C-alpha positions as CSV (number, residue, x, y, z in Angstrom):
1,X,-44.2,-0.8,21.9
2,X,-42.8,2.7,21.4
3,X,-39.7,1.2,19.7
4,X,-41.6,-1.0,17.3
5,X,-44.0,1.8,16.4
6,X,-41.1,4.3,15.9
7,X,-39.3,1.8,13.6
8,X,-42.4,1.3,11.5
9,X,-43.0,5.0,11.3
10,X,-39.4,5.5,9.9
11,X,-40.4,3.4,6.8
12,X,-43.8,4.9,6.1
13,X,-42.3,7.1,3.5
14,X,-39.4,4.9,2.2
15,X,-38.1,7.3,-0.4
16,X,-37.7,10.2,2.0
17,X,-36.2,8.0,4.7
18,X,-33.7,6.5,2.3
19,X,-32.7,9.9,1.0
20,X,-31.9,11.1,4.6
21,X,-30.2,7.8,5.5
22,X,-28.0,8.0,2.3
23,X,-27.2,11.6,3.0
24,X,-26.0,10.8,6.5
25,X,-24.2,7.7,5.3
26,X,-22.3,9.4,2.5
27,X,-21.6,12.5,4.6
28,X,-20.0,10.3,7.4
29,X,-18.3,8.0,4.9
30,X,-16.7,11.0,3.0
31,X,-15.5,12.7,6.2
32,X,-14.2,9.6,7.9
33,X,-12.3,8.5,4.8
34,X,-10.8,12.0,4.4
35,X,-9.8,11.9,8.1
36,X,-8.3,8.3,7.6
37,X,-6.1,9.6,4.7
38,X,-4.9,12.5,6.8
39,X,-4.2,10.2,9.7
40,X,-2.2,7.9,7.4
41,X,-0.1,10.8,6.3
42,X,0.6,11.9,9.8
43,X,1.5,8.4,11.0
44,X,3.8,7.9,8.1
45,X,5.5,11.2,8.7
46,X,6.1,10.3,12.4
47,X,7.3,6.8,11.5
48,X,9.5,8.2,8.7
49,X,11.0,10.8,11.1
50,X,11.7,8.2,13.7
51,X,13.1,5.5,11.4
52,X,15.0,7.8,9.0
53,X,15.9,11.0,10.8
54,X,15.6,11.4,14.6
55,X,15.0,8.0,16.1
56,X,13.0,7.6,19.3
57,X,15.5,9.3,21.6
58,X,18.6,11.4,21.1
59,X,21.4,12.2,23.5
60,X,23.8,15.2,23.1
61,X,26.0,17.5,25.0
62,X,23.6,20.3,26.0
63,X,25.8,22.9,24.3
64,X,25.7,21.0,21.0
65,X,22.0,21.8,20.6
66,X,22.8,25.5,20.5
67,X,25.2,25.7,17.6
68,X,26.0,22.1,16.5
69,X,29.7,22.7,17.0
70,X,32.0,19.7,16.8
71,X,33.7,21.0,20.0
72,X,30.7,20.0,22.0
73,X,30.8,16.2,22.2
74,X,29.9,13.3,24.5
75,X,32.9,11.8,26.3
76,X,33.3,8.0,26.8
77,X,30.7,7.4,24.0
78,X,31.3,3.7,23.7
79,X,30.7,3.1,27.4
80,X,27.5,5.1,27.4
81,X,26.3,3.3,24.3
82,X,26.9,-0.1,26.0
83,X,25.0,1.1,29.1
84,X,22.1,2.3,27.1
85,X,21.9,-0.9,25.1
86,X,21.2,-2.7,28.4
87,X,18.3,-0.5,29.3
88,X,14.8,-2.2,29.2
89,X,12.8,-1.2,26.1
90,X,15.9,-0.3,24.0
91,X,16.0,-2.2,20.7
92,X,19.2,-0.6,19.2
93,X,21.6,2.2,19.8
94,X,24.3,3.9,17.7
95,X,26.6,6.9,17.9
96,X,27.1,9.6,15.2
97,X,29.4,12.5,14.6
98,X,27.4,15.4,13.2
99,X,28.5,18.7,11.9
100,X,28.0,21.1,9.1
101,X,30.2,21.1,5.9
102,X,30.3,21.9,2.3
103,X,30.0,19.2,-0.3
104,X,31.4,20.0,-3.7
105,X,32.0,18.4,-7.1
106,X,33.5,19.8,-10.3
107,X,30.0,21.1,-11.2
108,X,28.5,22.5,-8.1
109,X,28.5,22.8,-4.3
110,X,26.0,22.7,-1.5
111,X,26.0,23.1,2.3
112,X,25.2,19.9,4.1
113,X,25.0,18.2,7.5
114,X,27.5,15.4,7.5
115,X,27.0,12.4,9.8
116,X,29.9,10.1,10.6
117,X,28.2,6.7,11.2
118,X,29.1,3.1,12.0
119,X,27.2,1.4,9.1
120,X,26.5,-1.9,10.9
121,X,25.1,-0.1,14.0
122,X,23.2,2.6,12.0
123,X,21.3,-0.1,10.1
124,X,19.8,-1.3,13.4
125,X,18.5,2.2,14.3
126,X,17.6,3.9,11.0
127,X,16.2,2.7,7.6
128,X,18.5,4.8,5.4
129,X,20.1,1.6,4.0
130,X,16.7,0.6,2.7
131,X,16.1,3.8,0.9
132,X,18.9,3.3,-1.7
133,X,18.0,3.9,-5.3
134,X,21.5,3.5,-6.7
135,X,24.8,2.1,-5.5
136,X,25.5,0.4,-2.2
137,X,25.5,1.1,1.5
138,X,29.3,1.1,2.3
139,X,29.6,-2.5,1.3
140,X,32.4,-2.0,-1.2
141,X,35.8,-1.0,0.0
142,X,38.3,1.2,-1.8
143,X,41.2,3.5,-1.1
144,X,38.9,6.5,-1.3
145,X,36.5,6.9,1.6
146,X,32.8,6.4,0.7
147,X,29.9,8.8,1.1
148,X,26.2,8.3,0.9
149,X,24.2,11.2,-0.6
150,X,20.5,11.7,-1.5
151,X,19.0,11.7,-5.0
152,X,18.1,15.4,-4.6
153,X,21.6,16.4,-3.7
154,X,23.1,14.2,-6.4
155,X,21.0,16.1,-9.0
156,X,22.3,19.4,-7.6
157,X,25.9,18.2,-7.6
158,X,25.5,16.3,-10.8
159,X,26.9,13.2,-9.1
160,X,26.3,9.5,-9.5
161,X,27.8,6.3,-7.8
162,X,31.5,6.5,-8.3
163,X,31.7,10.3,-8.6
164,X,34.2,12.2,-6.4
165,X,32.9,14.6,-3.8
166,X,35.1,17.0,-1.8
167,X,34.0,17.7,1.7
168,X,35.2,21.1,3.2
169,X,34.9,21.1,6.9
170,X,36.4,22.9,10.0
171,X,38.6,20.6,12.0
172,X,38.7,20.4,15.8
173,X,41.7,22.8,15.8
174,X,39.8,25.4,13.9
175,X,41.6,24.8,10.6
176,X,39.8,24.1,7.3
177,X,40.1,20.5,6.2
178,X,39.4,19.0,2.9
179,X,38.4,15.3,2.4
180,X,38.0,13.4,-0.9
181,X,35.1,10.9,-0.9
182,X,33.6,8.7,-3.6
183,X,29.8,8.3,-3.9
184,X,29.0,4.8,-2.8
185,X,25.2,5.1,-2.9
186,X,22.3,7.4,-3.5
187,X,19.2,7.3,-1.2
188,X,15.8,8.9,-1.4
189,X,13.3,9.3,1.5
190,X,9.9,11.0,1.6
191,X,11.3,14.1,3.0
192,X,12.9,16.3,0.4
193,X,14.2,18.8,3.0
194,X,16.1,16.1,4.9
195,X,17.4,14.6,1.7
196,X,18.9,17.9,0.4
197,X,20.8,18.5,3.6
198,X,22.1,15.2,4.9
199,X,25.1,13.1,3.8
200,X,26.6,10.1,5.5
201,X,30.2,8.9,5.8
202,X,31.9,6.2,7.9
203,X,32.7,7.3,11.4
204,X,36.5,6.7,11.2
205,X,36.7,8.7,8.0
206,X,35.2,11.8,9.6
207,X,37.2,11.2,12.8
208,X,40.5,11.4,10.8
209,X,39.3,14.4,8.8
210,X,38.4,16.6,11.8
211,X,40.9,15.2,14.3
212,X,38.4,14.0,16.9
213,X,39.0,11.4,19.7
214,X,37.4,8.2,18.5
215,X,35.8,7.7,21.9
216,X,33.9,11.0,21.6
217,X,30.7,11.6,19.6
218,X,28.2,14.3,18.8
219,X,25.0,12.3,19.1
220,X,23.7,9.0,20.4
221,X,20.5,7.7,18.7
222,X,18.2,5.2,20.3
223,X,15.5,3.0,18.7
224,X,12.9,1.5,21.1
225,X,11.0,-1.8,20.9
226,X,7.8,0.2,20.9
227,X,7.1,3.9,20.3
228,X,4.7,3.9,23.3
229,X,7.8,3.4,25.6
230,X,9.3,6.7,24.5
231,X,8.4,8.7,27.6
232,X,9.2,6.0,30.0
233,X,12.6,5.2,28.6
234,X,13.4,8.9,28.0
235,X,12.7,9.7,31.7
236,X,14.8,6.7,32.8
237,X,17.8,7.9,30.7
238,X,17.4,11.5,32.0
239,X,17.8,10.2,35.5
240,X,20.9,8.2,34.5
241,X,22.6,10.9,32.5
242,X,21.8,14.2,34.2
243,X,24.7,16.1,32.6
244,X,23.6,15.2,29.1
245,X,20.6,16.3,27.1
246,X,18.2,13.4,26.6
247,X,15.4,14.3,24.2
248,X,12.6,12.1,22.9
249,X,11.3,12.6,19.3
250,X,8.5,14.7,20.8
251,X,11.1,17.1,22.2
252,X,13.5,17.0,19.3
253,X,10.8,17.8,16.7
254,X,7.8,19.4,18.6
255,X,6.2,20.2,15.2
256,X,5.3,16.5,14.9
257,X,3.4,16.7,18.2
258,X,1.7,19.9,17.1
259,X,0.6,18.2,13.8
260,X,-0.8,15.2,15.7
261,X,-2.7,17.4,18.1
262,X,-4.0,19.5,15.2
263,X,-5.1,16.5,13.3
264,X,-7.1,15.1,16.3
265,X,-8.8,18.5,16.7
266,X,-9.5,18.7,12.9
267,X,-11.0,15.2,12.9
268,X,-13.6,16.0,15.5
269,X,-14.4,19.5,14.1
270,X,-14.9,17.9,10.7
271,X,-17.4,15.4,12.1
272,X,-19.3,18.0,14.1
273,X,-19.6,20.2,10.9
274,X,-20.9,17.3,8.8
275,X,-23.4,16.3,11.5
276,X,-24.5,19.9,12.0
277,X,-25.2,20.2,8.3
278,X,-27.0,16.9,8.2
279,X,-29.1,17.9,11.2
280,X,-31.1,20.3,9.0
281,X,-32.0,17.4,6.7
282,X,-33.1,15.3,9.6
283,X,-35.2,18.0,11.1
284,X,-36.8,18.7,7.8
285,X,-37.7,15.0,7.2
286,X,-39.2,14.7,10.7
287,X,-41.2,17.9,10.4
288,X,-42.7,16.6,7.1
289,X,-43.4,13.3,8.9
290,X,-45.2,15.1,11.7
291,X,-47.3,17.2,9.3
292,X,-48.3,14.1,7.3
293,X,-49.4,12.3,10.5
294,X,-51.2,15.1,12.3
295,X,-54.5,13.2,12.5
296,X,-52.8,10.0,13.6
297,X,-50.9,11.8,16.4
298,X,-54.1,13.6,17.4
299,X,-55.9,10.3,17.6
300,X,-53.1,8.7,19.7
301,X,-53.3,11.6,22.1
302,X,-57.1,11.5,22.2
303,X,-57.1,7.8,23.2
304,X,-54.7,8.4,26.1
305,X,-51.1,8.5,24.8
306,X,-49.5,11.1,27.0
307,X,-47.0,13.8,25.9
308,X,-44.0,11.9,27.3
309,X,-44.8,8.9,25.1
310,X,-45.4,11.1,22.0
311,X,-42.0,12.8,22.6
312,X,-40.3,9.4,23.1
313,X,-41.9,8.2,19.8
314,X,-40.5,11.2,17.8
315,X,-37.2,10.9,19.6
316,X,-36.8,7.2,18.7
317,X,-37.8,7.8,15.1
318,X,-35.1,10.4,14.8
319,X,-32.5,8.2,16.4
320,X,-33.4,5.2,14.3
321,X,-33.2,7.4,11.1
322,X,-29.9,8.9,12.1
323,X,-28.2,5.7,13.5
324,X,-29.3,3.7,10.4
325,X,-27.5,6.2,8.2
326,X,-24.5,6.3,10.6
327,X,-24.2,2.5,10.7
328,X,-24.2,2.4,6.9
329,X,-21.7,5.2,6.6
330,X,-19.4,3.6,9.2
331,X,-19.7,0.2,7.7
332,X,-18.7,1.6,4.2
333,X,-15.8,3.5,5.8
334,X,-14.5,0.4,7.7
335,X,-14.4,-1.6,4.5
336,X,-12.8,1.2,2.4
337,X,-10.3,2.1,5.1
338,X,-9.5,-1.5,5.6
339,X,-8.8,-2.2,1.9
340,X,-6.9,1.0,1.3
341,X,-5.1,0.7,4.6
342,X,-3.7,-2.6,3.5
343,X,-2.8,-1.8,-0.1
344,X,-2.3,2.0,0.2
345,X,-3.2,4.9,-2.1
346,X,-0.6,6.4,-4.5
347,X,-0.8,10.1,-5.0
348,X,2.0,10.0,-7.6
349,X,0.6,13.1,-9.4
350,X,1.4,15.3,-6.5
351,X,4.4,13.4,-5.1
352,X,6.9,16.2,-5.6
353,X,4.8,18.7,-3.6
354,X,4.1,16.2,-0.8
355,X,7.7,15.2,-0.5
356,X,8.7,18.9,-0.4
357,X,6.6,19.1,2.8
358,X,8.0,15.9,4.2
359,X,5.0,13.6,3.4
360,X,5.0,10.4,1.4
361,X,3.0,10.2,-1.8
362,X,2.0,6.6,-0.9
363,X,-0.4,6.7,2.1
364,X,-2.1,4.0,4.1
365,X,-5.4,5.4,5.6
366,X,-6.1,4.5,9.2
367,X,-8.8,5.3,11.8
368,X,-8.7,4.3,15.5
369,X,-11.6,2.2,16.8
370,X,-12.2,4.8,19.5
371,X,-13.0,7.3,16.8
372,X,-15.8,5.2,15.5
373,X,-17.3,4.8,19.0
374,X,-17.1,8.6,19.5
375,X,-18.8,9.1,16.1
376,X,-21.7,6.7,17.1
377,X,-22.2,8.5,20.4
378,X,-22.1,11.9,18.6
379,X,-24.7,10.8,16.1
380,X,-27.1,9.7,18.8
381,X,-26.6,13.0,20.6
382,X,-27.2,14.9,17.3
383,X,-30.4,12.8,16.7
384,X,-31.6,13.7,20.1
385,X,-31.1,17.4,19.5
386,X,-32.6,17.2,16.0
387,X,-35.8,15.6,17.4
388,X,-36.5,18.5,19.8
389,X,-38.2,20.8,17.3
390,X,-40.4,18.1,15.5
391,X,-41.3,16.7,18.9
392,X,-42.3,20.2,20.2
393,X,-44.4,20.6,17.1
394,X,-46.2,17.3,17.8
395,X,-46.8,18.2,21.4
396,X,-48.4,21.5,20.6
397,X,-51.2,19.7,18.6
398,X,-54.6,19.8,20.1
399,X,-56.2,16.3,19.8
400,X,-59.6,17.6,18.8
401,X,-58.3,20.0,16.1
402,X,-55.7,17.4,14.9
403,X,-58.4,14.7,14.3
404,X,-60.4,17.1,12.2
405,X,-57.3,18.0,10.1
406,X,-57.6,16.9,6.5
407,X,-54.2,16.4,4.8
């Protein structure tokens, strides 16, 4: 009976109840959608970092991490790559030679990180080949070695496909070596900082230029079947290669983990702030409802309704009011996040600024199911808290005085 009476009481003043319900719905919808967009950006940044830059796991000589010197390499790289490829959970693996160099054209020069890759193997681990905006991905052969540069670097060097680029680099013997390369293709990712610094050449071209043993490498990159396997496979490889540095993407770029953690905290803080603000509206609506029904509540108490039932009635009214608004807000957000999560949102007007920070201008909003469950529980708790003051107001009424009240 308490439930049915409470539900009818919510709709006694339809306009006031609808205003409160819409305030809760729009408040939750706005905050959830904003959180969904932020989540989409974070997920894209992590995915882009794994697929374009750092992969799931990287292996180096421990000394290489200190100064990126070409002298600190992994011996018997091919054997290690073969062994890693047989590890459960590993989808693909490739080796790279990485070092710093200077890339120059007749117009300009820029410091870069040059990666010597095996194109066929690299395509299985990273998506750089899918990011080409001009040219080709080492498909065309010529007497001059090919190089892949970014659109941002191409603008600095005033280069285009077919342009000649001189790479100045320190060889293994300590001498300065010069290599002539021809731009094969130009790529563009969502991370302008990565683009400006990274160029790619074929492994054998860099081996010849610096005089390195072909069976040695600076870095081994590993792509997994599922990102959730990262910790498991990483620990497995650490046990196998104790003398090498085995780092997951979380260890290679801890800033990504910090961003994810910060985003989770931000999401819950945002919801708490929104609900805290809406609590005042709920309390105000319920207090008005109590004042309008002073005689009615007095009569209910006079004919035997005890204080516990009165309290439960006010509590359920508040919960019904809050949950109705929350359900509407969550329903709207599920539909909106579902549609935008499928087709994406293009923030083209601020693309340059976002890419300078390493974020894509095209985002797919997303929210985990557990987040909706937590919001629902939080709304119920908030409604319970908001009902305390109006309920105490009702419980303080004296039946005899309340019945004589003329409103």
